[in-house]
C-alpha positions in Angstrom: 51.2 -31.6 -47.5 47.8 -32.2 -49.7 46.3 -35.3 -51.4 47.9 -35.1 -54.2 51.4 -35.1 -52.9 50.8 -38.0 -50.6 49.3 -39.6 -53.6 53.0 -39.0 -55.5 54.7 -39.9 -52.5 52.8 -43.3 -52.3 53.2 -44.0 -55.4 57.1 -43.7 -55.7 56.9 -45.7 -52.3 55.5 -48.3 -54.5 57.3 -48.3 -57.2 60.7 -48.3 -55.0 59.5 -51.3 -53.5 58.4 -53.6 -56.6 61.6 -53.2 -58.0 63.5 -54.3 -54.9 61.3 -57.0 -54.8 61.7 -58.2 -58.4 65.5 -57.6 -58.3 65.1 -60.0 -54.9 62.9 -62.8 -56.7 65.0 -62.4 -59.8 68.3 -62.8 -57.4 67.1 -65.9 -55.5 66.6 -67.7 -59.3 70.2 -66.7 -60.5 71.1 -68.0 -56.9 69.7 -71.3 -57.8 71.8 -71.4 -60.6 74.7 -72.4 -58.4 72.7 -75.8 -57.5 72.5 -76.3 -61.6 76.6 -75.6 -61.5 77.1 -78.0 -58.6 74.7 -81.1 -60.6 76.0 -80.3 -63.7 79.4 -80.4 -62.4 79.1 -83.4 -60.0 77.8 -85.5 -62.8 80.5 -84.5 -65.1 83.3 -85.7 -62.9 84.3 -89.2 -61.7 82.4 -90.1 -58.8 85.5 -90.3 -56.6 85.5 -86.3 -56.9 82.0 -85.4 -56.4 82.2 -84.3 -52.6 84.9 -82.2 -53.5 83.4 -80.1 -56.6 79.8 -80.4 -54.5 81.7 -78.3 -52.0 83.3 -76.1 -53.8 80.2 -74.9 -55.2 78.2 -74.5 -52.0 81.6 -72.7 -51.5 80.9 -70.1 -54.2 78.0 -68.4 -52.3 79.5 -68.0 -49.1 82.8 -66.7 -50.7 81.4 -64.6 -52.6 78.9 -63.6 -49.8 82.2 -62.0 -47.7 84.0 -61.1 -50.4 81.7 -59.3 -52.6 79.9 -57.8 -49.6 83.5 -56.2 -47.9 85.2 -54.8 -51.1 83.7 -56.5 -54.0 80.4 -54.1 -54.5 82.7 -51.3 -52.6 85.1 -52.0 -56.3 81.9 -52.1 -58.4 79.5 -49.5 -57.3 81.1 -47.5 -54.8 81.9 -43.7 -56.3 85.4 -43.7 -57.1 87.9 -43.1 -60.7 86.8 -44.3 -63.7 88.7 -47.8 -62.6 86.9 -48.7 -59.3 85.0 -47.1 -56.6 85.7 -47.0 -53.4 82.9 -46.2 -51.1 80.1 -48.4 -49.3 82.6 -51.2 -47.9 81.0 -53.9 -46.1 77.5 -52.0 -47.4 78.5 -49.0 -45.1 76.1 -46.2 -45.7 74.9 -47.5 -48.9 71.0 -47.2 -48.5 68.6 -50.1 -47.8 66.5 -49.2 -50.9 70.0 -50.5 -53.1 70.4 -53.8 -50.6 68.0 -55.6 -53.4 70.9 -54.4 -55.9 74.1 -55.7 -54.0 71.9 -59.1 -54.0 71.4 -59.1 -57.1 74.9 -58.5 -58.3 76.6 -60.6 -55.8 74.7 -63.5 -57.6 76.5 -62.5 -60.6 79.5 -62.2 -59.1 79.0 -65.9 -58.0 78.5 -67.2 -61.1 81.5 -65.8 -62.5 83.4 -67.4 -59.9 81.6 -70.8 -60.8 82.4 -71.2 -64.5 86.1 -71.8 -63.3 85.8 -74.0 -61.0 84.8 -76.4 -63.7 87.7 -76.4 -66.1 89.7 -77.3 -63.2 87.5 -79.9 -61.8 89.4 -82.9 -60.5 92.8 -81.5 -59.7 92.6 -78.4 -58.1 93.8 -78.4 -54.4 90.9 -76.9 -52.1 93.4 -73.7 -51.0 94.1 -72.5 -54.3 90.1 -72.9 -55.2 89.5 -70.6 -52.1 92.2 -68.1 -52.9 90.9 -67.7 -56.5 87.2 -67.6 -55.7 88.3 -64.3 -53.1 90.3 -62.6 -55.9 87.7 -63.1 -58.7 84.3 -61.7 -56.9 86.5 -59.7 -54.6 88.6 -58.0 -57.2 88.4 -59.2 -61.5 85.1 -59.3 -62.1 83.9 -56.4 -59.9 87.1 -53.9 -62.1 85.3 -55.1 -64.8 81.1 -54.4 -63.6 82.7 -50.9 -62.9 83.8 -50.3 -66.6 80.7 -51.3 -67.7 77.7 -50.9 -65.4 78.5 -48.3 -62.7 77.6 -45.2 -63.0 81.4 -44.2 -64.0 81.3 -46.9 -66.5 83.9 -45.3 -69.1 83.2 -48.3 -71.5 79.4 -47.9 -71.2 79.7 -44.0 -71.5 81.6 -44.0 -75.0 82.6 -41.4 -76.8 80.7 -38.8 -78.9 81.1 -38.7 -82.8 79.5 -36.6 -85.1 78.2 -38.4 -88.5 76.6 -36.8 -91.6 76.3 -33.1 -88.9 74.5 -35.3 -86.3 76.4 -36.5 -83.4 75.6 -39.4 -81.7 76.8 -41.0 -78.1 78.3 -44.5 -79.0 79.7 -46.9 -76.3 80.0 -50.7 -75.4 76.8 -52.9 -75.2 76.6 -55.4 -72.7 73.1 -55.9 -71.1 73.1 -59.1 -69.4 76.8 -59.8 -68.9 77.9 -62.0 -72.1 81.4 -60.0 -71.5 81.6 -59.1 -68.1 80.0 -61.9 -66.5 81.4 -65.2 -69.0 84.4 -64.2 -71.0 85.2 -62.9 -67.8 84.9 -66.4 -66.3 85.9 -68.4 -69.7 89.4 -66.9 -69.8 90.0 -67.0 -66.1 88.6 -70.8 -66.5 91.3 -70.7 -69.6 94.2 -69.5 -67.8 93.3 -71.7 -64.8 92.9 -75.2 -66.7 96.2 -74.1 -68.7 98.8 -73.5 -65.8 96.9 -76.1 -64.1 97.8 -79.0 -66.3 95.8 -81.6 -67.7 94.1 -84.8 -65.6 96.1 -87.6 -65.8 95.7 -90.2 -68.7 93.6 -87.1 -70.6 96.3 -86.4 -73.2 99.1 -88.6 -75.0 101.0 -86.3 -77.3 103.2 -88.7 -78.8 100.2 -90.5 -80.2 98.3 -87.2 -80.6 95.2 -89.5 -78.9 92.6 -87.9 -76.8 91.4 -90.1 -73.9 87.5 -89.1 -73.1 87.2 -89.2 -69.2 83.5 -89.7 -68.7 81.7 -88.3 -65.9 79.6 -90.9 -63.5 76.3 -89.9 -63.8 74.9 -88.3 -67.3 71.0 -88.3 -65.0 73.0 -85.8 -62.9 74.7 -83.3 -65.3 71.0 -83.4 -67.1 69.5 -82.3 -64.1 71.8 -79.3 -63.2 71.5 -78.2 -66.9 67.7 -78.3 -66.5 68.1 -75.6 -63.2 70.7 -73.5 -65.2 68.6 -73.1 -68.2 65.8 -72.1 -65.7 68.0 -69.9 -64.0 69.2 -68.2 -67.3 65.7 -66.4 -67.8 65.7 -65.0 -64.4 69.8 -63.6 -65.1 68.6 -62.2 -68.5 65.3 -60.9 -67.4 66.5 -59.7 -64.4 69.3 -57.5 -65.8 66.2 -54.9 -66.5 66.5 -54.3 -62.5 63.1 -52.5 -62.6 59.8 -53.4 -63.2 58.1 -50.4 -62.5 58.7 -48.3 -65.5 57.2 -48.0 -68.5 58.7 -50.4 -70.9 59.8 -52.2 -68.1 57.4 -55.3 -69.0 57.9 -55.5 -72.6 61.8 -55.2 -72.2 61.9 -58.1 -69.9 59.4 -60.1 -71.7 61.8 -59.9 -74.7 64.6 -60.8 -73.0 63.1 -63.8 -71.8 61.5 -64.8 -75.0 65.0 -63.8 -76.8 66.8 -66.1 -73.9 64.3 -69.6 -74.9 64.9 -68.8 -78.9 68.3 -68.6 -78.9 69.2 -71.0 -76.6 67.2 -73.4 -78.4 68.6 -73.0 -82.0 71.9 -73.3 -80.0 70.8 -76.4 -79.1 69.4 -77.9 -82.0 72.5 -76.7 -84.1 74.6 -78.4 -81.7 72.9 -81.4 -81.8 73.5 -81.6 -86.0 77.1 -80.7 -85.8 78.0 -83.4 -83.4 76.3 -86.0 -85.2 77.6 -84.8 -88.8 81.2 -84.1 -87.5 81.4 -85.0 -84.0 81.1 -88.3 -82.4 78.6 -89.3 -85.0 75.8 -89.8 -82.4 72.8 -87.9 -80.5 74.7 -86.6 -77.9 72.3 -85.3 -75.3 75.7 -83.5 -73.3 76.8 -81.6 -76.1 73.3 -80.2 -76.8 72.6 -79.2 -73.3 76.2 -77.3 -73.7 75.3 -75.6 -77.1 71.7 -74.5 -75.5 73.4 -72.5 -72.7 75.8 -71.4 -74.9 73.5 -70.1 -76.9 71.8 -68.6 -73.8 75.0 -67.4 -73.0 75.7 -65.6 -76.4 72.1 -63.6 -76.0 73.1 -62.2 -72.7 74.3 -59.0 -74.3 72.1 -57.5 -76.3 68.5 -59.7 -75.3 66.8 -57.0 -75.1 67.5 -55.3 -78.2 67.1 -58.0 -80.7 63.9 -59.0 -82.5 63.3 -62.8 -82.2 64.3 -63.7 -85.6 67.8 -62.0 -84.3 68.0 -64.5 -81.6 67.7 -67.3 -83.9 70.8 -66.0 -85.4 72.7 -65.6 -82.2 71.7 -69.3 -81.5 72.9 -70.6 -84.5 76.3 -68.9 -84.4 76.8 -69.5 -81.0 76.5 -73.4 -81.3 79.5 -72.8 -84.0 81.3 -70.8 -81.4 80.8 -73.5 -79.1 82.5 -76.2 -81.5 85.3 -74.2 -82.5 86.5 -73.0 -79.1 86.1 -76.6 -77.6 88.2 -78.1 -81.0 91.0 -75.1 -80.4 91.3 -76.0 -76.6 91.6 -79.5 -76.9 93.9 -79.3 -79.8 96.2 -77.3 -77.3 96.3 -80.0 -74.7 93.5 -78.3 -72.8 91.7 -80.2 -70.2 88.5 -78.6 -69.5 86.0 -81.1 -68.2 83.4 -79.2 -68.0 84.0 -77.1 -71.3 83.3 -74.0 -69.2 85.6 -72.3 -71.5 83.8 -73.3 -74.9 80.5 -72.8 -73.7 81.3 -69.4 -71.7 84.5 -67.6 -73.5 82.6 -69.0 -77.1 79.4 -68.0 -76.5 80.4 -64.9 -75.0 82.9 -63.4 -77.2 80.3 -64.1 -80.0 77.6 -62.3 -78.0 79.6 -59.3 -77.2 80.4 -59.1 -81.4 76.9 -59.9 -82.4 75.5 -57.0 -80.5 76.7 -54.9 -83.0 75.5 -56.5 -86.0 71.9 -57.4 -84.7 70.9 -54.3 -82.7 67.5 -53.7 -83.7 67.8 -49.8 -84.0 71.7 -49.3 -84.3 73.2 -53.0 -85.9 75.2 -53.1 -89.1 72.1 -55.3 -90.5 69.8 -52.5 -90.3 71.7 -49.2 -90.9 75.4 -50.2 -92.8 76.8 -47.0 -92.2 79.6 -45.4 -90.2 77.9 -44.9 -86.7 77.2 -48.9 -86.8 80.9 -49.4 -88.0 81.9 -47.8 -84.9 79.7 -49.6 -82.5 81.2 -52.8 -83.9 84.8 -51.1 -83.1 83.3 -50.5 -79.4 82.4 -54.0 -78.7 85.3 -55.4 -79.8 87.3 -52.7 -77.4 85.0 -53.7 -74.6 85.8 -57.5 -75.6 89.5 -57.2 -76.1 89.6 -55.3 -72.7 87.7 -57.4 -70.6 90.1 -60.5 -72.1 93.1 -58.4 -71.3 92.4 -57.5 -67.9 91.4 -61.2 -67.0 94.2 -63.1 -69.0 96.8 -60.9 -66.9 95.0 -60.8 -63.3 94.5 -64.7 -63.8 97.8 -65.7 -65.0 99.3 -62.9 -61.8 96.8 -65.3 -59.6 97.4 -68.7 -60.8 101.4 -68.3 -61.4 102.0 -67.5 -58.1 99.6 -70.4 -56.7 101.4 -73.0 -59.0 105.2 -71.5 -58.1 104.3 -71.7 -54.2 103.0 -75.3 -54.8 99.3 -74.3 -53.6 97.6 -75.0 -57.2 97.4 -78.8 -57.7 97.1 -82.0 -55.8 99.4 -84.4 -55.5 99.3 -87.5 -58.4 98.5 -90.2 -55.7 95.9 -87.9 -54.1 94.4 -87.4 -57.8 94.7 -90.8 -58.5 92.7 -92.2 -55.8 90.0 -89.3 -55.6 89.7 -86.0 -53.5 86.6 -87.1 -51.7 88.2 -89.1 -49.1 91.8 -87.8 -48.5 90.5 -84.3 -48.5 86.8 -84.0 -46.6 86.6 -87.7 -45.4 83.0 -88.0 -47.2 83.1 -90.4 -50.2 80.0 -89.1 -52.0 79.1 -93.1 -52.8 80.5 -95.5 -49.9 80.1 -99.0 -50.5 77.8 -99.9 -47.7 75.0 -97.1 -49.7 74.6 -99.3 -52.3 72.5 -101.6 -49.9 75.5 -103.9 -49.4 75.7 -102.8 -45.9 78.8 -103.0 -43.2 79.0 -106.8 -42.9 79.2 -107.4 -46.5 82.3 -105.0 -46.7 83.8 -106.0 -43.9 84.0 -109.2 -45.4 85.4 -108.4 -48.1 88.4 -106.7 -46.0 88.5 -110.0 -44.1 88.9 -112.6 -47.3 92.5 -111.1 -47.9 93.3 -110.6 -44.3 94.9 -113.1 -42.2 93.7 -113.1 -38.5 96.0 -112.6 -35.7 92.8 -114.5 -33.4 91.7 -117.3 -36.5 89.4 -117.4 -38.8 86.5 -118.2 -36.3 85.7 -115.0 -35.9 85.3 -114.3 -39.7 82.8 -117.5 -39.7 81.1 -116.8 -36.8 80.3 -113.2 -37.3 79.7 -113.6 -40.8 78.8 -116.8 -41.4 79.3 -118.0 -45.1 82.1 -116.0 -46.9 80.7 -113.4 -49.0 81.4 -112.3 -52.4 81.7 -108.9 -53.7 83.1 -107.4 -57.1 85.4 -105.2 -57.4 83.4 -102.2 -59.7 86.7 -100.0 -59.9 88.3 -97.6 -57.9 86.1 -94.7 -59.0 82.8 -96.4 -57.4 84.7 -97.8 -54.6 87.3 -95.8 -53.1 87.6 -97.7 -50.2 88.6 -101.1 -52.0 91.3 -99.3 -54.4 92.8 -97.7 -50.9 93.3 -101.7 -50.1 94.7 -102.2 -53.0 97.8 -100.1 -52.2 98.1 -100.3 -48.8 99.7 -103.3 -47.0 99.3 -102.8 -43.7 95.9 -100.8 -42.0 93.2 -101.2 -40.0 89.4 -99.6 -40.5 90.0 -96.3 -39.0 93.0 -95.8 -41.4 90.7 -96.6 -43.9 87.7 -94.6 -43.2 90.4 -91.7 -42.6 92.6 -91.8 -46.0 95.1 -92.8 -43.5 98.3 -96.3 -44.3 101.0 -97.4 -45.4 101.3 -97.6 -48.8 103.9 -100.1 -50.2 103.5 -99.5 -53.9 101.8 -102.4 -55.4 98.6 -102.5 -57.0 96.5 -105.7 -57.8 93.7 -107.7 -55.1 93.2 -106.2 -51.9 95.9 -108.0 -50.1 96.2 -106.7 -46.3 98.6 -108.7 -44.3 97.5 -108.2 -41.1 94.4 -106.4 -39.4 93.8 -106.1 -35.9 90.2 -107.6 -35.1 90.0 -105.4 -31.7 90.4 -102.6 -34.0 87.4 -103.5 -36.3 85.6 -104.9 -33.4 85.3 -101.0 -32.0 83.7 -100.0 -34.9 
């Protein structure tokens, strides 16, 4: 091998290493979006369900890590037919140079599953979450990926058409997943939330009243939103998949800039729409959701838009968000995170927008038969992804509902899922600085001590008054409201005997020996 051949070989190795490193770094940043989703969803739900939603977001990446590794990636990128792949099971015989691609695609699969958890928050059984996460990341999402991004991608391959004696190939275009990831996640969320039913007290159909159920922490939700906005830059920019080829840098830069412009425009328009037609307030959370919708919408064509077109995409993304949000609410579908409006609304518009605003083939630039056929293919892709996801989701969630595994019992929903399901309240009473003694004093104020009152006075001194701040912030106190006979071990484990009454805590007896052991 002469010097020239060795130099060429070394350069090819350097290119491959750079591309793999690029995918690993971009994938790590996209994986950080799981943290963003976790904070956003935790802040948007009531505190009594914070641990539950956090563990679901944590488990998304772990469930996907196994399901996508064993059969998700093979279905998506394995050699096969036009419908599905069937090689590389558990990465068997997959070239090590392709492992970076596996990692990058894995974090996309985890994102698709995370979208659904937000729409079904606060009332979904944990086992149902595990089941749908496995099926979405291991089958439903990979099949769509195979249709669009694999070597056998029939949607992207399209068909040949002849216009004015010139043959052109036209197919579906979705660069970073407006349809593949977000429409799919949004439809699965819509079906899941519909079959699951609304949270108790959310809707009153008789009076046509929609009751807002506020999350417990706007700062936490905002922090999650900031992380998601950061992650979207890698989500879209990383979809170039390479960094070493001519034009890669320009394409990545354009994608990132367009993502910022679309998200910014959508945020501003959403803020104004809410001010003029919504609550007449300058809403932080509406603005945040608007920004996310704009970034979702730009995914499909962020690498082929002029920046002014990205601004147009963001403008109409805000309208799509408001429209879908209104429709979903009018259908009495409870979506605590507005996941359907953000992902299905933004994703659907994003898929369609490519046909109009593509800088070389768009209708705005050409207004010819070819651009019209491009619109037809975008609509074909949108309908295909929607139909596939809707049918498989109805089967999945329908079976879970029929078997009684989809929704938690009403009494657990009322108390919150953190203590009975996980034994780990996000905000235990003593975490507020009141300490164990004051917590015990709260119980003893309503207890007829078996050993007399001297114990309480000797141990605690003067009686301590503690205001009940509500069942959402102090689930332990709410537990005492509905239990007549219990001890502190039962209190912490979520066990006890219900007497069906409510009001001021009214424990009739407590075993002092059991309390002192703690």
